[in-house]
C-alpha atoms as one frame of an Amber mdcrd trajectory, in Angstrom:
protein
 168.029 245.545 209.429 167.571 245.819 205.694 170.419 248.314 205.353 172.925
 245.739 206.558 172.012 243.172 203.940 174.497 244.657 201.504 177.296 243.235
 203.642 176.014 239.686 203.217 176.885 238.038 199.938 178.124 234.725 198.550
 176.557 231.371 197.926 174.870 229.790 200.896 173.656 233.079 202.296 170.460
 232.777 204.324 168.259 235.634 205.505 167.232 233.543 208.525 170.828 232.976
 209.606 171.633 236.642 209.011 168.635 237.916 210.998 169.015 235.592 213.988
 170.399 237.375 217.049 170.030 240.571 219.056 169.327 243.817 217.177 169.118
 247.454 218.228 166.989 249.641 215.977 166.681 253.403 215.600 163.989 255.087
 213.541 162.401 258.492 213.159 158.975 258.413 214.794 156.896 261.570 215.030
 159.937 263.797 214.614 161.790 262.006 217.422 164.331 259.207 217.373 162.810
 255.972 218.706 165.040 253.187 220.049 163.895 249.582 219.873 165.229 246.054
 220.257 164.632 242.749 218.438 165.707 239.375 219.791 165.269 236.472 217.333
 166.304 232.816 217.421 165.644 229.766 215.270 162.819 227.533 216.510 162.136
 224.711 214.086 161.962 226.203 210.596 161.058 229.737 211.760 162.598 232.601
 213.696 160.761 233.599 216.867 161.441 236.284 219.396 160.460 239.610 220.848
 160.370 243.313 220.012 160.084 246.287 222.319 160.699 250.019 222.274 162.574
 251.820 225.004 160.486 253.927 227.348 161.399 257.002 229.373 163.842 255.019
 231.538 166.303 252.274 230.625 164.153 249.613 232.328 160.836 250.722 230.815
 159.602 248.792 227.773 156.776 249.968 225.550 155.060 248.528 222.481 156.054
 244.969 223.372 155.329 242.368 220.694 156.126 238.790 219.803 157.833 238.313
 216.423 157.741 235.391 214.002 159.534 235.151 210.671 158.290 232.240 208.558
 160.162 231.083 205.469 158.748 229.876 202.155 159.448 226.174 201.609 160.219
 226.810 197.931 162.859 229.462 198.767 163.712 229.063 202.477 166.843 231.224
 202.357 165.325 234.321 200.782 161.485 234.422 200.905 158.840 234.396 203.610
 156.699 236.581 205.843 157.235 238.812 208.879 154.547 238.539 211.571 153.794
 240.348 214.836 151.577 239.575 217.823 150.719 242.569 220.010 150.445 242.412
 223.782 146.804 242.393 224.808 145.809 244.882 227.481 143.197 243.955 230.044
 140.103 246.194 230.131 140.181 249.125 232.522 137.993 248.969 235.620 134.361
 249.447 234.703 134.853 248.534 231.009 133.200 245.517 229.467 135.819 243.054
 228.283 135.955 242.529 224.532 136.578 238.869 223.722 139.905 238.519 221.907
 141.934 235.433 221.129 144.871 235.558 223.513 147.687 233.127 224.050 148.726
 232.033 227.507 151.564 234.557 227.314 149.250 237.590 227.087 149.804 238.256
 223.393 147.179 238.148 220.675 147.394 236.118 217.474 150.199 236.653 214.975
 149.311 238.913 212.035 151.335 239.118 208.843 152.922 242.550 208.460 154.634
 241.952 205.119 156.034 239.305 202.814 159.621 239.420 201.591 161.575 237.916
 198.725 165.260 238.839 198.555 167.258 238.551 195.371 170.924 239.126 194.636
 171.734 241.997 192.261 174.743 242.209 189.930 176.873 243.776 192.674 175.781
 240.908 194.974 173.863 243.201 197.300 170.505 241.915 198.491 167.304 243.911
 198.114 163.938 243.311 199.700 160.939 243.004 197.421 158.227 245.626 197.547
 155.232 244.784 199.663 151.843 246.388 200.044 152.575 246.794 203.760 156.251
 247.729 203.579 157.181 251.160 204.821 159.565 253.752 203.457 160.487 255.197
 206.870 164.226 255.508 207.491 165.635 252.767 209.716 169.054 252.014 211.100
 169.787 248.659 212.702 172.865 247.056 214.128 173.219 243.437 215.210 174.618
 243.548 218.733 176.968 240.609 218.114 178.560 242.645 215.280 178.803 245.862
 217.285 182.187 247.279 218.109 183.075 247.165 221.827
């Protein structure tokens, strides 16, 4: 997703507006190419949605999570935090259940993964700020609404 930010310039640009939609993601994971999908839409002043990775078949979903992107009130177009809530798995037969906060949808609480603060550079490309939790793994993302037929 970050790689496509260079295409978005001009006054009035908003990271939230840019990120909203359906996204396919490819990344190198353990020497293999992993395919994933984000679906995000505006709900109030935040983006909310889902994330999942493709399994062995087209219908199989793995690593399902809920996603929330909150924006800083002081800089709502460029700064905020990216949060994930992992699906909680019930204990296997014979295991003692470990109490965990769980929403009615089967997902745990949201945890902040990283903060972001975009700024325009002289060539009007946008760059994400460094974060203690940001990764340097190679990613490629394409918004499905921008994809060629």
